Residue, then its C-alpha position, 0 to 999 in steps of 0.5 A: x499499500x505505501x509503495x502504490x498509494x495511487x492504487x485504493x488500498x481495498x483492492x491491494x488487500x483484495x488481491x493477496x487474499x484472492x492470491x493466499x486464501x483464507x483461514x477460518x476459526x471453526x466458528x467462523x464457518x457456516x451450517x451449510x443450507x440450514x444456517x443464517x449465512x449463505x455458504x460457499x457453493x463451488x460454484x464452477x472450480x473449487x478455488x481453494x488452495x487445499x482439496x476437499x479432503x484436506x479442508x478439515x471441518x472446512x470441508x464439513x461446515x461450508x465456508x462462507x461463499x463471500x466475505x464483507x470488509x470494512x474498518x479496521x486501520x486501514x479504513x477499508x471502504x466495503x470489500x467484497x472478495x470471494x472465499x478461497x479456504x487455505x488452512x496455512x493461510x496468514x490471513x484468519x477469520x475468527x470471532x472477537x468482542x461479538x463480530x468477526x475480525x480479519x487478522x494477519x498474522x494476529x494483527x487486526x485487519x478488518x471487520x467481517x460480514x457474511x453473506x445472508x442465507x437468501x430466501x430463494x436458497x431456503x426452497x428446493x426444486x419439485x425433484x430435491x435439488x437445491x437453488x444452490x446447486x443448480x443456479x447459485x448466486x455469487x457477487x453478493x447476490x448480482x450474479x447468477x452462475x449457471x455452470x450447466x456442464x460440470x466437466x471440461x471436453x479438454x482432458x488429460x495433461x495435454x488438453x486441460x489448462x494447466x490452471x484449471x481443476x473444473x475436471x478435478x472438482x467434479x470428481x472431488x464433490x462426486x467422491x464426498x457425495x455431495x450433489x453436483x449435477x454434470x449436465x443440467x437439465x433446462x427445466x431444472x434451471x428455470x425451475x430455479x430461476x423461478x424461485x430466485x425471481x420469486x424471493x431475491x427482490x431484484x437483487x440478482x442483475x445478470x446471469x452467466x451461462x458456462x461450463x467446461x469446453x465442448x469438443x465433440x457434442x453434449x446430449x447432441x448438441x455442439x457448443x454454441x447450440x448447447x448453451x444457447x439452448x438455455x439461454x432461449x429458455x430463460x429469455x423466453x420465460x423471463x424476457x429481459x429480467x437479467x442481462x444474459x452471459x455466457x463464457x464459452x470457447x472463441x467460436x466461429x461468428x456464425x455461432x456467435x450470431x446464433x447466441x444472440x439470436x438466442x438472447x446473450x448480451x455479453x460474450x467472454x471468450x477467455x484467452x486466459x494468457x496473452x503470451x503465445x509461448x505460454x498460451x501454447x504450454x498453458x492452454x494446450x487443449x485451445x491452441x490444438x482446436x483453435x489456436x491462439x491466432x484464430x482465438x483472437x481472430x474470432x474475438x475480433x469477429x464477435x465483436x462485429x456481431x455483439x458490438x466491442x463492448x460487450x465481448x469481454x474475454x478473460x485472462x487469469x491474472x498470475x500464471x505468466x509468472x507460474x514455473x516452470x515456464x513463466x517469465x522471471x520477472x514481474x516487470x516482463x510479465x506485466x509488460x507482456x499482459x499489457x501488450x495483450x490489454x493495448x492489443x484488444x483495447x485499442x479495438x474497443x474490447x475490453x479484457x477482464x481478469x481474474x486472480x490465479x487461485x493456485x489450486x493444488x490439483x492443477x499442475x501450475x497450482x502444484x509447482x507455485x503454491x504461493x501463486x504469483x507475488x502480490x507486486x505483480x497483482x498490484x502493478x497489474x491493476x496500475x496497468x489495466x486501469x493505464x490501459x483503460x485510460x489510455x484508450x478512453x474506454x469505460x469499465x465493462x458492463x455486467x459487474x455492477x459498479x466499479x470503485x472501491x467501495x462500490x464494487x461486487x465483483x469478487x474474484x478480482x479487484x479490477x472494478x475495485x481499481x477502477x475510481x480514477x476512471x469514474x471518478 
């Protein structure tokens, strides 16, 4: 914070928490769906820094989905952080004087508020399935996260992205006997959304359709039509109720047009990492099936269909520095990633990023348990904000309000850091 006073202190702390994780005192855990706190839903990846089997009581009584931090010695404005569990983290959430506090190696950092159990989580579908498993909400209720395909068809060491544990997360939940539907029926999704629509008082503003990549078919459908059928059903049942988003591969322009016809507003064809060499090493399946240059070409094609502002590819911030392939210095990594930001932003496309969680069952997480240095993440916020200002762009839509104390996007602090852009 002292070295980068122009970056909101809330964003600095949030990045460190996302890269380091939280340790929870047992008294700070939830009572799963029987309590007053909204539990962690494991909405797509584990986002934990230990396997489920090694989380102890946190595997039985879930931690909260997110926390909201305020006050403390840094006078924090309300900062919402996605919970990534790490029993070895120096950051601990524990009770003190009747309320929860976040401490760093014993020093009190902030007050901690937990997300209340939403009314719609208290209702089940007709078949007994839970709303939390079918259509969980994150970002303090702003976003409905519809992982309708729990497995990725990029499979094995020669195809899976080196940072991604979607397939392992499926396996560990099934092994523990947790409900974790592989392909969610459209009818289940609609029934869960009906409960959310009835009971959330308008709090949810967007939904994301996503899951694993489809290289052949699922239910006899290619990727665009598989995910598109959910959007079509949602928009027919709830026209205009939510901003419709889809996270999928970079698809040909004709497929993107079908997404638009199905009712999708925002498209996230995630490019994961900018550097050409690292892309082929870290995302070998994407390189094999599509290729980096074609991936980028398709991003620009999608912008012609949906508009540049509504094509928002994600990259995983920090994997640029992952051993054994990554850059040796923070400066090199930032320079590479900034080149990618300028490449897209100069054409009106605003990428966004999630902060890398080094999940231990992934190759990169196994070899880099500490992730990327905090300096990298803070300098990336600096570079990201600079690129947006340089190209005269606004914060991307579909993420809620920007700025410290206002942002709800919880898996990185890029929205928290955009205070100068919207001042």
